[in-house]
N, C-alpha and C positions, 0 to 999 in steps of 0.2 A: 215143408211149407215154403212157398216162395212169398216174399213180401210183395205187397201191392204198390208201395210208393217209394220213391228214392229218398234217402235219409238226407242227401245234400239239398234237396229242393223243399225242404220243411220250412214253411212261411212263420210259424209260430217261434222259431229260434232266435229271431232279432226282432220281435215285436216291440219291446220296451225301447230299442234305440230307434226305430222309426216312430213310435209315439212321441219321443223327446223331440226329435227334429220337427215333426209336424207342429207340435205345441210352440217351439219357437218361431216357426214360421207364422203362425197365426198371431202370436203376440207382437211380432215386429209389424204386420199389417195394422193392427188395432193401434199400436203406438203412432204409427205414421198418420193414421186417418185422424186421430185426437189431435196431433200436433199440426195438422194442415191449416194454414191461414190464407184467407184471400183478401185482396184489397180493392177499393173502387177505382176504376181508371179514369172516371170523369173528373176527379180533383187534380189529375197530374197534369201540369203545363210544362213545355219545354221552351226556353228562352234562348236566344242566340244572340251573343254579343259580337259586334261588328266592329274592327279598330281600324280606322283609316290612316294611312301615313300621311303625317304633316310634313310639307316641303317647304323648307325655309328659303325665302327668298334672298339673294345676295344684292345688297345695295351697293353699287358701284361708288367708289371715292372720287368726285369731281374736283376737290380742292384740297391742297395740302397746305397747312398753317406752319409756316416758318417763323422760328424765334429769333430775334434778331442778336448778333453777338455783343458782348459787353463792350463799352467804350473803352479805348485804349488809355493807359494810366498818362498823366499829365507829365509832360517832359520837364527836367530842371533847366532853371534860366540860364542862358548862355552866359552871363555875366554875373560874378559874385563878387558884391560890394564888402569890403572889410571897413568896419565901423571901429575908431580907435576910441579907447576909453577917454574920458575927458579927465577923470578923477585919478589921481595916483595914489596908489595903496602902499603905503610903507610896511616894510617887512620887518617883523620883530625877531630879533636874533637872540636865542636862548643859550647862554653860555654855559659850558659844562662845569659843575660844582666838584668834579673828580680832581683828586690831587695826584700828581704824577711825581716820579723820582726827580725830576727837574726843579719842581717847586720846592721851596725852602720852608720849614716851619719856623715861625717867628716866633710864637708864645710857646714857652717852656712852662710844663705844669709839673710843680714839685710834688713827689708822693711821699707821703712820712712812711716811716718804716712800721710795719704791723708786727706786733709780738705775738708769736703762736705760742700758746699755752699747752702743754702736754695734759691731755685728758686722761685722768686717773679713773678708767673704767673698772669698776668692781666686778669683774665677771669670773664665776668660777670655771675651772678647766678640769676636764674629768682626769681620773687618775691614769687611765689608759692612753692618753694623748698628750699629756702634759710633756713639755720638753726635758723637764728636770723634776722628779719625783721628789716628795718630802723624805728626808733622811732620818731613818730611826736611830736612836743612840745606839751606837756601836755597830752600825753598819759602814762599811768602806766598799768603793768600788769606783773604777773608773768610767764605766759607761752606764747609762740609764738603765739597761736590762738588768745589769748586777745589782743596782740599788733597788730595782723592783723586786727582784728574788729575795734578797735581803730584808726588805721590808715586810714581804708576806710571811717569811719565816719568823722573824720576832714577833710579829701579830700574833701567830700561833701560840708562840712560846708564853707570850702575855696572857692569853686566854686560859691556857692550862695552869698557869700560876696562880691566877686570882679567879679560878671557878669554885663556885659553890652552890650546891643544888639547894634551893629552898626548902625548909623542912616541912612547911604545910603543904607545897606542891608534891613532895615525895609521899606524905601521908595520903594525899587524895589521888595518888599516882597520876599527876598531870604531866604529860609529855609533848614533845613537838619541837618544831625548829622556829627559832626567832630571828627575824633579819633586821640588823642594827645598821643605820644610816647617820653618818656624821660628815663633819668638814673638819680639815686641817687648816687654820686660817693663815693668814699673811705673818703672823708672829709665830706660827708653828703650835698652836694651841689648838686642843680637841675642843670643838663647839658644834652647836645645833645638833645634839643627838636625838634620835627619833627611832623607834623600834615598831615591829609588828610580828605578833605571835599569837599563839592559841590561848594565851591566858595572861592576865596582867601580872601575875606573880613571876612568870618567867621573863615578861618584858622588863620589869623591873630589875631583876637580876643580870639582864644583858646590859642594860644600860648603865649599871654600876660598874660592872667590868670594862667597859669602854672609857667610862669618865676617869679611870685609874690610868689611862696611857700618858706615858711621859710627854714632856715638851720636845717637840722635833725641830729640824730645820726644815723652814716652808718650801713648798715647791716653786719652781721659778718657770716663767714664760717669758721668753724675749729678754733674759736677764733681769726680770722683775718679779717680785714674790707676788704669788697668786694664790686664791682659795682652791683647795683641791677636795673635791667631794669623794667619799670612799663608803662601801657598804660590804659587811660580812655577815655570814650567817652562823648562828650559834644552835648547835643540836643538843637538846636535853632529853638525855634517856636514861631509865632505871635499869641497871643491870642486875640480874638476881644473883 
């Protein structure tokens, strides 16, 4: 059986597309009709502004004003008259008061002799810088360095000989190092003993040992006896 219609010419195949296109066209015309506005042409007036060129007239200069030049300066007089002073002024001569080698000095001033007293400055000189250290009994030496070495050796022997540990300090097990400061005065006697340590018992014993030092030959500075300060540590230890 043969088909009566051509399938390619079927109108209903694209009916939905044609319907959408037609609907959009109708909506466009409807929107344009609603948005259309009309204006009254009677109220509109057209104005034209005409600008004319302004021609400036040139006024000719008929007269020029000339400024006269300044007058020339007055000339100096040809004759100059010199007027002499009637009153004479006396010049004052100031003589120099300086004395030269040619001038003789007539006045002689006698100057009495001034006696200069030697100031006995009692200034202590440290043991390390004194020119001649104090001499411990029994020390001999030609140089100051030898006397210093002997002094320190005799000092250690003195400490060992007279050292005595305080019984109370030993029972309480008080130990420590005591620093003793003193001076060897101009007479060679030990004075001004001071101490600093961990306990008074140890300080008292250290001062007692130093007070037993013998009399020495005093130290000298520039040939004069001086006070020489000295310090030494004494260590108190309990050995088991």
